[in-house]
C-alpha positions in Angstrom: 200.3 67.0 110.1 200.2 65.3 106.7 200.8 67.4 103.6 198.1 67.8 101.3 199.2 66.8 97.8 197.7 68.5 94.7 194.7 66.7 93.2 195.9 64.7 89.9 192.9 65.0 87.4 194.3 62.0 85.3 193.7 59.8 88.4 190.3 61.2 89.1 189.2 60.4 85.6 190.8 57.0 85.7 188.9 56.2 88.8 185.6 57.7 87.7 184.8 56.7 84.1 185.8 53.1 84.2 183.9 52.0 87.2 181.0 54.2 86.0 181.1 52.5 82.6 181.3 49.1 84.3 178.3 49.8 86.3 176.0 51.1 83.8 177.2 48.6 81.1 173.9 47.0 79.8 173.3 43.3 80.2 170.7 43.4 77.2 168.3 40.8 78.8 166.1 40.9 75.7 169.1 39.8 73.6 171.1 37.4 75.6 171.0 35.4 78.7 174.8 35.9 79.1 175.0 39.7 79.7 176.8 39.2 83.0 179.4 37.4 81.5 179.9 40.4 78.8 180.2 42.9 81.9 182.7 40.5 83.5 184.9 40.5 80.3 184.7 44.2 79.9 185.8 44.7 83.5 188.7 42.2 83.6 189.7 43.2 80.0 190.1 46.8 81.0 192.2 46.1 84.1 194.5 43.5 82.3 194.9 46.1 79.5 195.8 48.8 81.9 198.3 46.4 83.7 200.0 45.4 80.5 200.2 48.7 78.9 200.0 51.5 81.2 201.6 50.1 84.4 205.4 49.5 84.6 205.1 47.0 87.5 202.4 45.3 89.4 202.3 44.6 93.2 200.7 41.4 94.6 200.7 41.1 98.2 201.5 37.6 99.3 199.3 37.7 102.5 196.1 38.8 100.8 196.8 36.7 97.8 196.6 33.6 100.0 193.0 34.6 100.7 192.2 34.0 97.1 194.2 31.0 96.8 192.5 29.5 99.7 189.3 30.4 97.9 190.3 28.8 94.9 191.5 25.6 96.5 188.2 25.1 98.6 186.2 25.6 95.4 188.3 23.2 93.5 187.7 20.7 96.5 183.9 21.2 96.1 184.3 20.7 92.3 186.3 17.6 92.8 183.5 16.1 95.0 180.9 17.1 92.3 183.2 15.4 89.7 183.5 12.2 91.9 179.7 12.1 92.0 179.2 12.7 88.3 177.2 16.0 88.8 179.9 18.7 87.9 178.9 21.0 84.8 180.7 23.6 82.8 178.7 26.4 84.8 180.0 24.9 88.1 183.7 24.9 86.7 183.3 28.6 85.5 183.3 29.5 89.2 186.9 29.0 89.2 187.2 31.8 86.6 185.1 34.2 88.6 187.6 33.8 91.7 190.4 34.9 89.3 188.3 37.8 88.2 187.7 38.8 91.9 191.6 38.5 92.2 192.0 40.9 89.4 189.5 43.5 90.7 191.4 43.4 94.0 194.8 44.0 92.2 193.1 46.9 90.3 192.6 49.3 93.3 195.4 47.8 95.2 197.8 49.0 92.4 196.4 52.7 92.5 198.5 55.3 91.1 198.8 58.8 92.6 197.9 60.3 95.7 194.8 59.2 98.0 192.9 62.4 97.5 192.8 62.3 94.0 191.7 58.6 94.0 188.9 59.3 96.4 187.8 62.5 94.6 187.2 60.1 91.5 185.0 57.7 93.5 183.2 60.8 95.1 182.2 62.0 91.7 181.2 58.4 90.8 178.8 58.3 93.9 177.1 61.7 92.8 176.9 60.9 89.1 175.8 57.2 89.6 173.2 57.8 92.3 171.7 60.6 90.1 171.4 58.1 87.3 169.9 55.5 89.4 167.1 57.8 90.9 166.0 59.2 87.6 166.2 55.8 85.8 164.4 54.1 88.3 161.8 56.6 89.1 161.0 56.6 85.4 161.0 52.8 85.3 159.0 52.2 88.6 156.3 54.7 87.6 156.6 53.7 83.8 156.7 57.5 82.9 156.6 58.0 79.2 156.7 54.3 78.7 160.3 53.9 80.2 160.0 50.4 81.4 160.6 49.3 77.7 164.0 51.1 78.0 164.7 49.2 81.3 163.7 45.8 79.7 166.0 46.4 76.8 169.0 47.5 79.1 168.8 45.7 82.4 165.5 44.3 83.6 164.5 40.7 83.0 161.0 40.8 81.4 160.9 37.1 81.9 160.5 37.7 85.6 157.2 39.5 86.1 157.7 40.3 89.7 160.4 42.7 88.9 158.2 44.8 86.6 157.4 47.8 89.2 160.5 47.4 91.3 163.8 49.6 91.2 166.4 47.3 90.2 168.5 49.0 87.4 171.4 48.5 86.7 171.4 45.3 88.8 170.3 41.8 88.5 168.1 41.5 91.5 166.2 43.8 94.0 168.4 42.9 97.0 171.9 43.0 95.1 170.5 46.7 94.1 169.4 47.4 97.7 172.6 46.1 99.2 174.9 48.0 96.9 173.1 51.4 97.2 173.4 51.2 100.9 177.1 52.7 100.1 175.9 55.9 98.5 173.1 56.3 100.8 175.5 56.1 103.8 177.8 58.5 102.1 175.1 61.2 101.5 173.8 60.8 105.1 177.1 61.2 106.7 177.9 64.3 104.3 174.7 65.9 105.4 176.0 66.2 108.9 179.7 66.0 108.8 180.7 68.1 105.8 181.5 71.9 105.6 179.1 74.2 103.6 175.6 74.5 104.2 174.8 74.0 100.3 176.7 70.8 100.2 175.1 69.5 103.3 171.6 70.4 101.9 172.5 68.7 98.4 173.7 65.7 100.4 170.5 65.4 102.6 168.4 65.6 99.3 170.6 62.8 97.7 170.2 60.8 100.9 166.4 61.1 100.8 166.2 60.3 97.1 168.6 57.3 97.3 166.7 56.0 100.3 163.3 56.2 98.5 164.8 54.4 95.6 166.0 51.6 97.9 162.5 51.3 99.4 161.0 51.1 95.6 163.2 48.0 95.0 160.7 46.6 97.7 163.6 44.4 98.9 162.5 43.3 102.4 165.9 42.1 103.4 167.5 45.4 103.0 165.3 46.9 105.8 167.1 45.4 108.6 170.5 46.2 107.2 169.3 49.9 106.5 168.3 50.2 110.1 171.4 48.9 111.5 173.5 51.2 109.2 171.5 54.2 110.3 171.8 53.4 113.9 175.6 53.0 113.4 175.8 56.4 111.6 174.0 58.1 114.4 177.0 57.2 116.7 179.3 58.6 114.1 177.6 62.1 114.1 176.7 62.1 117.7 175.9 65.5 118.6 172.8 66.9 120.5 172.0 69.4 117.7 172.5 66.8 114.8 170.3 64.2 116.8 167.5 66.7 117.0 167.5 67.2 113.2 167.6 63.4 112.7 164.7 62.9 115.1 162.9 65.6 113.3 163.5 64.2 109.9 162.5 60.7 111.1 159.3 61.9 112.7 158.3 63.6 109.5 158.9 60.5 107.4 156.8 58.5 109.9 154.1 61.1 109.8 153.9 61.2 105.9 154.3 57.4 106.0 151.3 57.0 108.2 149.2 59.8 106.4 149.9 57.9 103.0 149.8 54.4 104.1 147.2 53.2 101.6 149.0 54.8 98.8 152.4 53.2 99.9 150.6 49.7 100.1 149.3 50.0 96.6 152.9 51.3 95.4 154.8 48.7 97.0 152.4 45.8 97.9 155.3 43.1 97.8 157.2 44.8 100.6 154.2 45.4 102.9 152.9 41.8 102.4 156.4 40.7 103.4 156.7 42.7 106.5 153.2 41.4 107.5 154.3 38.0 106.9 157.5 38.4 108.9 155.8 39.8 111.9 153.5 36.8 111.8 156.3 34.5 111.6 155.1 33.2 108.4 157.5 34.6 105.6 158.0 32.3 102.8 161.2 34.0 101.8 162.7 34.0 105.3 161.5 30.5 105.8 163.1 29.2 102.6 166.6 30.8 103.4 166.4 29.5 107.0 165.5 25.9 105.6 168.5 26.2 103.0 171.0 27.1 105.9 169.5 24.5 108.1 170.0 21.9 105.4 173.6 22.9 104.7 174.7 22.7 108.3 173.2 19.3 108.7 175.1 18.1 105.6 178.5 19.4 106.6 180.8 17.1 108.5 184.1 18.8 107.6 185.4 22.4 107.7 185.4 22.2 103.8 182.5 22.5 101.4 180.5 19.6 99.9 179.8 20.7 96.4 178.9 23.4 93.9 176.4 21.5 91.7 174.2 24.5 90.6 172.0 21.9 89.0 171.0 20.6 92.6 171.7 23.6 94.9 170.2 27.0 94.5 171.5 28.4 97.7 171.1 32.2 98.1 172.0 33.4 101.6 175.7 33.9 102.0 175.4 31.4 105.1 174.2 28.6 103.0 176.1 29.2 99.8 179.5 29.8 101.2 179.6 26.9 103.8 178.5 24.5 101.0 180.7 25.6 98.2 183.8 26.8 100.3 183.4 25.4 103.7 182.8 26.8 107.1 186.5 27.6 107.6 186.5 30.1 104.5 183.0 31.5 105.6 184.8 32.5 108.7 187.9 34.0 106.9 185.4 36.0 104.7 183.6 37.5 107.6 187.0 38.4 109.2 187.9 40.2 105.9 184.7 42.2 105.9 185.6 43.4 109.5 189.2 43.9 108.9 188.5 46.2 105.9 185.7 48.0 107.8 188.2 49.0 110.4 190.8 50.1 108.0 188.3 52.4 106.5 187.4 53.7 110.0 191.1 54.3 110.6 191.8 55.9 107.5 188.8 58.3 107.7 190.5 59.8 110.8 193.6 61.0 108.9 194.1 64.6 108.9 195.2 64.6 105.2 191.6 64.1 104.1 188.9 66.9 103.9 185.6 66.0 105.4 183.9 64.8 102.2 186.9 62.3 101.8 186.5 61.2 105.4 182.9 60.6 105.0 183.7 58.4 101.8 185.8 56.4 103.9 183.4 56.1 106.8 180.6 55.1 104.3 182.8 52.1 103.4 183.2 51.5 106.9 179.5 51.1 107.4 179.1 49.3 104.1 181.5 46.6 105.0 180.7 46.2 108.7 176.9 45.7 107.8 177.6 43.2 105.0 177.5 40.2 107.3 173.9 41.2 108.0 173.2 42.1 104.2 174.5 38.6 103.3 171.6 36.8 105.1 169.6 37.4 101.8 172.2 36.6 99.2 175.9 36.6 98.6 175.8 39.9 96.7 179.5 40.3 96.3 179.6 37.3 94.1 177.5 38.9 91.5 179.1 40.9 88.3 178.8 44.5 89.0 179.0 44.2 92.9 182.2 42.2 92.8 184.4 44.7 91.2 183.7 47.1 94.1 183.6 44.8 96.9 187.0 43.3 96.1 188.3 46.7 94.4 187.7 48.5 97.7 189.4 45.8 99.7 192.5 46.6 97.5 192.0 50.5 97.9 191.8 50.0 101.6 195.1 48.3 102.0 196.7 50.9 99.3 195.4 54.0 101.4 196.8 52.4 104.8 200.2 51.6 103.1 200.2 55.0 101.5 199.7 56.9 105.0 202.3 54.5 106.6 204.7 55.4 104.1 204.2 59.2 104.2 204.5 58.8 108.2 207.8 57.0 107.9 209.2 59.5 105.5 208.0 62.5 108.0 209.5 60.8 111.0 212.8 60.0 109.1 213.0 63.8 108.3 
């Protein structure tokens, strides 16, 4: 049996305030088109400041560092081809700096300080506070209550893209990035509603699950529907219990009933999503066909395991399965998918540790769901390459390794005693 260490409040604040500030950091689309770079500089600057002035030593794992080195070399190869063909731009070269940022974000949580429980408590607070903000902010924005959409345009949403006007997106850049990220808190609340102790906490979690789920639907991201369906099906197996299954079946039946009853109102509220679903059912979706054409083009053009170029001026690939083969190569795409599966199973293993309380176990399980479904989510976009997403995607990869190593050290100490 693991010993439960006393929560360290300083660690909870450290793993709560910075990630919250990073997520909510405005991009000011009305003032600048480079808001994402400002957010990147804030995030990387904070982590580097922490490393330089607060940490006595920094651990750099060689095996995982090789992943980022391979990523850098594959990207350099593609940039070299672009340079040879005379089509390389400064924007293309800046992708090298982004890889280094991903590595810094990985090191941020790999070098976590303190006991695992207090670190997870900080992130659990983050989920609750951030989710409440997202729900309230986007409900005010989508329905334009009190003229709130003006605030959204000033802080996050691009007014130059009219199609985003009535969609939940803040504080992210696109609807599908928003929906893909919010799958993590949605999974956390769903699992807590059925696996945690205390009726009050479970009811609050169920309410938050419903609110986050509705907010994701208000993004009208059609690509997220498949990922959500797979995630919910997976979580049903995680909570498998006859009584719980009846509760879930009842809840789904209720949602379907209200969905059918208010179908006309929902179509008026979310026309983009319903039109897209109808197009997909007829096999005539422009969005799906566009991504499929991109993937076909990339795989026809590839003749080596490496990529063939970045060239943003020529290629605007969206799907993970067109962007990564072209930019990093098929070899690295396979390596990336392996990293997703590997990370997910670390979190699944960690969630079963007796040192965690049920809420902390649900946190780990929610990340298991997030990573294991990411290859499906990536069909629409390489979400993890975007600014706000990348801190958590690569940071939680580092956290998985940190938690795994921490428990192994504790077990080694217990066995030696």
